[in-house]
C-alpha positions in Angstrom: -21.0 -69.3 1.5 -21.9 -71.7 -1.3 -21.0 -69.1 -3.8 -17.7 -68.4 -2.0 -16.9 -72.1 -2.0 -17.6 -72.4 -5.7 -15.3 -69.4 -6.5 -12.5 -70.8 -4.3 -12.8 -74.2 -5.8 -12.6 -72.7 -9.3 -9.5 -70.6 -8.3 -7.8 -73.7 -6.9 -8.5 -75.5 -10.1 -5.8 -73.4 -11.8 -7.4 -73.6 -15.2 -8.4 -76.6 -17.3 -7.5 -80.3 -17.1 -6.2 -80.0 -20.7 -3.8 -77.3 -19.7 -2.5 -79.5 -16.8 -2.0 -82.4 -19.2 0.0 -80.1 -21.5 2.1 -79.0 -18.5 2.9 -82.6 -17.6 3.7 -83.4 -21.3 6.4 -80.8 -21.1 7.9 -82.7 -18.2 7.0 -80.0 -15.7 5.2 -80.0 -12.4 2.1 -77.9 -11.7 2.4 -74.7 -9.6 0.7 -76.4 -6.6 3.1 -79.4 -6.8 6.0 -77.0 -6.7 4.7 -75.2 -3.7 4.2 -78.5 -1.8 7.9 -79.4 -2.5 9.1 -76.0 -1.3 7.2 -75.5 1.9 6.7 -77.4 5.1 3.5 -79.4 4.8 0.3 -77.4 5.4 2.0 -74.0 5.9 1.4 -72.2 2.6 -1.1 -69.3 2.7 -2.1 -67.8 -0.7 -3.1 -64.2 -1.1 -5.2 -62.6 -3.9 -6.3 -66.0 -5.3 -9.5 -64.4 -6.8 -7.8 -61.4 -8.5 -8.4 -61.1 -12.3 -7.1 -58.8 -15.0 -9.0 -55.7 -16.3 -7.7 -55.8 -19.9 -10.1 -55.6 -22.9 -9.6 -56.2 -26.5 -8.1 -59.2 -28.4 -10.7 -61.4 -26.6 -9.2 -60.7 -23.2 -12.6 -59.5 -21.8 -14.0 -63.0 -22.3 -11.3 -64.7 -20.3 -10.6 -63.6 -16.8 -9.2 -66.6 -14.8 -8.9 -66.2 -11.1 -5.3 -65.5 -10.0 -4.3 -64.2 -13.4 -1.5 -66.7 -13.9 0.6 -66.2 -10.7 0.3 -67.7 -7.2 1.5 -65.4 -4.4 1.7 -66.1 -0.7 3.9 -67.3 2.2 4.7 -70.4 4.1 7.3 -72.0 6.3 10.7 -73.6 5.3 12.3 -75.4 8.2 9.9 -73.4 10.5 10.8 -70.0 9.1 8.6 -67.7 7.0 9.4 -67.4 3.3 7.5 -65.5 0.7 7.0 -66.9 -2.9 5.5 -65.9 -6.2 5.0 -68.7 -8.7 4.0 -68.4 -12.3 1.3 -70.7 -13.6 2.1 -71.6 -17.2 -1.3 -73.0 -17.6 -2.9 -69.6 -17.5 -1.9 -67.3 -20.3 1.4 -69.1 -20.5 2.4 -67.5 -17.2 2.7 -64.2 -19.0 2.9 -61.0 -16.9 0.1 -58.5 -17.2 -0.9 -55.5 -15.0 -2.9 -57.4 -12.4 -0.3 -60.3 -12.4 2.5 -57.7 -11.7 0.6 -55.9 -9.0 0.2 -59.2 -7.1 4.0 -59.7 -7.3 4.6 -56.1 -6.2 2.5 -56.5 -3.2 4.2 -59.7 -2.2 7.7 -58.3 -2.6 6.7 -55.3 -0.4 5.4 -57.7 2.2 8.6 -59.7 2.1 10.8 -56.6 2.5 8.7 -55.0 5.2 8.5 -58.2 7.3 12.2 -59.2 6.8 11.7 -62.6 5.2 13.3 -64.3 2.2 11.7 -64.1 -1.2 11.6 -67.0 -3.7 10.3 -66.7 -7.3 9.3 -69.8 -9.3 9.6 -68.6 -12.8 7.7 -70.4 -15.6 6.3 -67.7 -17.9 6.3 -66.5 -21.4 7.3 -62.9 -20.6 5.3 -59.8 -21.0 1.6 -60.2 -21.9 1.5 -58.8 -25.5 -2.3 -58.1 -25.3 -1.7 -55.6 -22.4 1.2 -53.7 -24.1 3.1 -51.1 -22.1 1.2 -51.9 -18.9 3.0 -55.3 -18.8 6.4 -53.7 -19.4 5.7 -51.2 -16.5 4.9 -54.2 -14.3 8.4 -55.6 -14.9 9.9 -52.3 -14.1 8.2 -52.4 -10.7 9.6 -55.9 -10.0 13.1 -54.8 -10.9 13.0 -51.7 -8.7 11.9 -53.9 -5.8 14.6 -56.4 -6.5 17.2 -53.7 -6.2 15.7 -52.1 -3.1 15.5 -55.5 -1.4 19.1 -56.4 -2.4 21.2 -56.8 0.8 18.0 -56.5 2.9 16.4 -60.0 2.4 17.8 -63.0 0.6 16.2 -63.3 -2.9 16.3 -66.6 -4.8 15.1 -67.1 -8.4 14.1 -70.6 -9.5 13.7 -70.9 -13.3 11.4 -73.8 -14.1 10.4 -73.1 -17.6 10.9 -70.2 -20.2 12.2 -66.9 -18.9 12.7 -64.6 -21.9 13.2 -60.9 -22.7 12.9 -58.4 -19.8 11.9 -61.2 -17.5 15.5 -62.4 -17.3 16.6 -59.3 -15.5 14.9 -60.3 -12.2 17.0 -63.5 -11.8 20.1 -61.5 -12.8 19.3 -59.0 -9.9 18.6 -61.6 -7.2 21.2 -63.3 -5.0 21.0 -66.9 -6.4 19.5 -68.5 -9.5 18.5 -72.2 -9.8 17.7 -74.0 -13.1 16.6 -77.5 -14.1 18.0 -79.3 -17.1 15.7 -79.8 -20.2 12.9 -77.5 -18.9 14.6 -74.2 -18.0 15.7 -71.6 -20.5 16.7 -67.9 -20.1 17.6 -65.6 -23.0 17.0 -62.0 -23.9 16.1 -62.8 -27.5 14.8 -66.2 -28.5 16.1 -68.6 -31.2 13.6 -67.2 -33.8 14.9 -63.6 -33.4 18.5 -64.8 -33.4 18.0 -66.6 -36.7 16.2 -63.7 -38.3 18.9 -61.2 -37.3 22.1 -63.2 -37.6 21.1 -66.3 -39.7 22.3 -68.6 -36.9 20.1 -71.5 -36.1 20.1 -72.7 -32.5 17.8 -74.5 -30.1 16.2 -73.1 -27.0 18.5 -75.1 -24.8 21.5 -74.4 -26.9 20.8 -70.7 -26.6 19.9 -70.4 -22.9 19.4 -73.8 -21.3 20.5 -74.8 -17.8 23.8 -76.2 -18.8 24.7 -73.1 -20.8 24.0 -70.8 -17.9 25.6 -73.2 -15.4 28.9 -73.7 -17.3 29.3 -70.9 -19.8 27.5 -67.6 -18.9 27.5 -68.1 -15.1 23.9 -66.8 -14.9 22.8 -69.9 -13.0 24.5 -70.7 -9.7 22.8 -74.1 -9.4 21.7 -76.7 -12.0 19.8 -79.9 -11.2 18.3 -82.8 -13.1 14.8 -82.6 -11.6 12.4 -80.1 -10.1 12.2 -82.1 -6.9 16.0 -82.1 -6.4 16.1 -78.4 -7.3 13.5 -77.4 -4.7 15.0 -79.6 -2.1 18.3 -77.7 -2.5 16.5 -74.4 -2.4 15.2 -75.4 1.0 18.7 -76.3 2.1 20.1 -73.0 0.9 17.4 -71.2 2.9 18.4 -73.1 6.0 21.9 -71.6 5.7 20.7 -68.0 5.3 19.4 -65.4 7.8 15.9 -64.2 7.2 17.2 -60.6 6.7 20.3 -58.4 7.1 19.4 -57.7 10.8 19.9 -61.3 11.8 22.8 -63.7 11.9 22.7 -67.0 9.9 21.0 -69.7 11.9 23.4 -71.8 13.9 22.9 -75.5 14.6 24.4 -77.8 17.2 26.9 -80.3 15.8 28.4 -83.5 17.0 31.6 -82.7 15.1 34.1 -81.5 17.7 35.4 -78.0 17.0 39.0 -79.1 18.0 38.9 -82.2 15.7 42.4 -82.7 14.2 42.4 -83.0 10.4 45.4 -85.4 10.0 44.2 -86.2 6.4 45.3 -82.7 5.3 48.9 -83.7 5.7 48.5 -86.1 2.8 45.9 -84.3 0.7 48.0 -81.2 0.0 51.4 -82.0 -1.7 54.4 -80.1 -0.5 55.6 -79.8 -4.1 54.1 -76.5 -5.2 53.8 -77.8 -8.8 51.6 -80.7 -7.9 47.8 -80.3 -8.1 45.1 -81.4 -5.7 41.4 -80.8 -5.2 40.7 -78.0 -2.7 37.2 -79.5 -2.2 38.9 -82.3 -0.2 40.5 -79.7 2.1 37.1 -78.0 2.6 35.5 -81.3 3.5 38.1 -81.9 6.2 37.7 -78.6 8.0 33.9 -78.0 7.9 31.3 -79.7 10.0 30.7 -83.4 9.0 32.3 -82.7 5.6 29.2 -80.9 4.3 29.3 -77.7 2.2 27.0 -76.1 -0.4 29.0 -74.9 -3.4 27.8 -72.0 -5.6 28.6 -72.0 -9.4 30.3 -75.4 -9.1 30.6 -75.7 -12.9 31.5 -72.1 -13.8 34.8 -70.4 -13.1 36.0 -73.6 -11.5 39.4 -72.1 -10.6 37.9 -70.6 -7.6 35.5 -72.3 -5.1 32.7 -70.4 -3.3 30.7 -72.3 -0.8 28.5 -72.0 2.3 29.2 -74.4 5.2 29.3 -74.6 9.0 32.2 -74.6 11.3 31.4 -75.5 14.9 27.7 -75.1 14.0 28.0 -71.6 12.6 27.5 -70.7 9.0 30.6 -69.4 7.1 31.3 -68.4 3.5 34.3 -70.1 2.0 36.3 -68.6 -0.9 39.2 -70.9 -2.0 41.5 -71.2 -5.0 41.2 -74.5 -6.8 44.6 -75.9 -7.9 42.9 -78.6 -9.8 41.6 -76.0 -12.3 44.0 -73.6 -14.1 46.4 -74.2 -11.2 44.1 -72.0 -9.1 45.0 -68.8 -11.0 42.5 -65.9 -10.8 41.0 -64.8 -14.1 38.1 -62.6 -15.2 35.3 -65.0 -14.4 36.8 -66.2 -11.1 37.2 -62.7 -9.9 33.5 -61.9 -10.7 32.3 -65.1 -9.1 34.2 -64.6 -5.9 33.4 -60.8 -5.7 29.7 -61.3 -5.8 29.8 -64.1 -3.2 31.9 -62.0 -0.9 29.4 -59.2 -1.2 26.5 -61.5 -0.5 28.2 -62.9 2.7 29.0 -59.4 3.9 25.5 -58.2 3.3 24.0 -61.0 5.4 26.5 -61.2 8.3 28.2 -64.4 7.1 31.9 -64.7 8.2 34.4 -65.3 5.5 37.1 -67.9 5.4 39.6 -67.6 2.5 41.8 -70.6 1.6 44.8 -69.4 -0.5 46.9 -71.3 -3.0 47.2 -68.9 -5.9 50.0 -68.5 -8.4 48.8 -65.1 -9.5 46.4 -63.7 -12.1 46.1 -65.6 -15.4 48.4 -64.0 -17.9 47.6 -63.4 -21.6 46.3 -60.9 -24.1 42.7 -62.1 -23.9 42.6 -61.5 -20.1 44.2 -58.1 -20.4 42.0 -57.0 -23.3 38.9 -58.5 -21.5 39.5 -56.2 -18.5 41.2 -58.4 -15.9 42.3 -55.2 -14.2 38.7 -54.0 -13.9 37.3 -57.4 -12.9 40.1 -58.2 -10.5 39.4 -54.9 -8.8 35.8 -56.1 -8.2 37.1 -58.9 -5.9 39.6 -56.5 -4.2 36.8 -54.0 -3.6 34.4 -56.6 -2.2 37.0 -57.8 0.3 38.1 -54.3 1.3 34.5 -53.3 1.7 33.5 -56.3 3.9 33.0 -55.7 7.6 32.1 -59.3 8.6 34.7 -61.5 10.4 37.4 -62.5 7.9 40.0 -65.2 8.3 42.7 -66.1 5.8 44.6 -69.4 5.6 47.6 -69.7 3.2 48.1 -73.3 2.3 51.0 -73.1 -0.2 51.8 -70.4 -2.7 50.5 -66.8 -2.7 52.1 -64.7 -5.3 51.9 -61.1 -6.4 48.7 -59.1 -6.6 46.6 -62.3 -6.3 48.0 -62.7 -2.8 46.8 -59.2 -1.9 43.4 -59.7 -3.5 42.7 -63.0 -1.7 41.9 -61.2 1.6 45.4 -60.6 2.9 46.0 -58.8 6.1 46.9 -55.6 4.2 43.3 -55.4 2.8 41.6 -56.0 6.1 41.6 -59.7 7.0 41.1 -59.9 10.8 43.4 -62.9 11.1 45.8 -64.6 8.8 47.3 -68.1 9.3 49.7 -70.1 7.2 50.8 -73.6 6.8 54.6 -74.4 7.0 54.3 -75.0 3.2 53.4 -71.4 2.5 55.4 -69.4 0.0 54.4 -65.7 -0.1 56.2 -63.5 -2.6 55.9 -61.1 -5.5 56.4 -64.0 -7.9 57.8 -67.5 -8.0 61.5 -67.9 -7.2 62.4 -69.0 -10.7 60.9 -65.8 -12.2 62.2 -63.5 -9.5 65.8 -64.8 -9.8 65.6 -64.4 -13.6 64.8 -60.7 -13.1 67.0 -59.9 -10.1 70.1 -61.9 -11.2 69.7 -61.6 -15.0 73.2 -60.1 -15.6 75.0 -62.4 -13.2 73.4 -65.5 -14.7 74.3 -64.4 -18.2 77.9 -63.7 -17.3 78.4 -67.0 -15.5 80.6 -69.8 -16.9 77.8 -72.3 -16.1 74.5 -70.2 -16.4 72.2 -73.1 -15.5 74.2 -74.0 -12.3 74.4 -70.4 -11.4 70.7 -69.9 -12.0 69.8 -72.9 -9.8 72.0 -71.7 -7.0 70.6 -68.1 -7.1 67.0 -69.4 -7.2 67.6 -71.4 -4.0 69.4 -68.4 -2.4 66.4 -66.1 -3.2 64.0 -68.7 -1.9 65.8 -69.1 1.4 66.2 -65.4 1.8 62.8 -64.0 0.9 60.4 -66.9 0.4 60.8 -69.1 3.4 57.8 -70.2 5.3 58.3 -67.8 8.2 59.2 -64.6 6.3 55.7 -63.1 6.4 55.2 -64.2 10.0 58.4 -62.5 11.1 57.0 -59.2 9.7 53.6 -59.5 11.2 51.8 -60.1 7.9 50.7 -63.6 9.1 49.4 -64.1 12.6 50.8 -67.6 13.1 52.2 -70.6 11.2 50.1 -73.6 12.1 50.0 -77.3 11.9 47.7 -78.1 9.0 46.0 -80.7 11.1 44.9 -77.9 13.5 43.3 -75.9 10.8 39.7 -76.6 11.8 40.4 -75.9 15.5 42.2 -72.7 14.7 39.3 -71.5 12.5 36.7 -72.4 15.0 38.5 -70.5 17.7 39.1 -67.5 15.6 35.6 -67.3 14.3 34.2 -67.7 17.8 36.3 -64.8 19.0 35.3 -62.6 16.0 31.5 -63.3 16.4 31.0 -60.0 18.2 33.1 -58.0 15.7 31.6 -54.5 15.2 33.4 -52.6 12.4 32.8 -48.9 11.9 32.5 -47.5 8.4 32.6 -43.9 7.2 29.3 -42.3 6.3 28.6 -42.4 2.5 25.7 -43.0 0.3 27.4 -45.9 -1.4 30.8 -46.7 -2.8 31.6 -46.8 -6.6 32.1 -50.5 -7.3 34.2 -51.3 -10.3 31.7 -52.5 -12.9 
């Protein structure tokens, strides 16, 4: 027992005091401090803390620290079981070797078989060079398990240090990725290789820092200023997610009445279709106590994706953002929304789609960049979704973008519209220019004729009740009743059970 205690104490020491001081000098927490922030107090159980590597050569046989640079185990977050593996940068720089990988493989298998979320705290220098191909094979095993667990349990990657080379593909395969400014980096090839190959000099943060992936690449869904803030928000996200795909997201009682009228919406959204507003203000009005959790808040900002609760039940919200690019859909917005819709569908989270879209963003860059292919991803995701789906059209909904934003024609269970809605192939000005081109050109006063014909077209084909009269909108509602209507619709749809044809899998546009 004395020997066991000594070994356990040595393992809990997590390498030397000097290594801990170096970790703090980098502005980073230790692995144990991170686990304390993530889990409910006193609930973490570690497995394989005494495991060591078996590599020889390059001096490896003389250094076999317990745990081999990764801490694996499980604990409770808000009372529910969550599995975690956390790299310890103080041991071999958190690099992955054969034993290190096998610990992770075992943990991932446990998470999948018990149906509990998996969180990775990444702070490692990539594959352990001294172990060669065995380390690369270890990454392959992680990637395979990421894919097999996809849509089965929630997977969250938290990058709290370097994440380079093949290691970056695990965060790319998981559902959500968190990063922290100044300490997190992700890139396939580091600054040294970039400079050697291209001659371009760039810093670690400039190449793959948190802001880069939060704003430019979209590889990070969440970016925070500190590890404490980051891990607190990981806990909050977990509180909104089911443990696995066989459960519903956890509901909570709320003091916010389901039938609360949202009078502020009458002033928040301008009747003039050309005037902008912030769709986040609309979301705050209709969700419980104004609280929602936005994904990719700084990337592809022309569409909003968020998790929230309505009448205590978790919903996924997809909304056009008129305050950014007038809310038009482009390549990045389509990808962002498509992946979010797929996640919600995989984990039984109802979808609410708030529509105010002028169309797809026009231009050569978009067409050459594959807007057809990328827009099809969002269309596919909605058409494939079997969860409850409710659409609300606030103002304009034009062309293919109207169809793609979960219209009735692609399977929305219910569609509601405000009296300010305008659903059409295109705006009245453009439509009149096409339909009445010859008549306008031949008129004595083309501008006056054009204005008259635009108004006639709008009154005939674009009035607020045109879609409702044809059964493409279930009802035109008072904007102030939006929350109550959504709460009632989602309550009715909670027992929805959609049947799908047998297939191995669909062929998603890539």
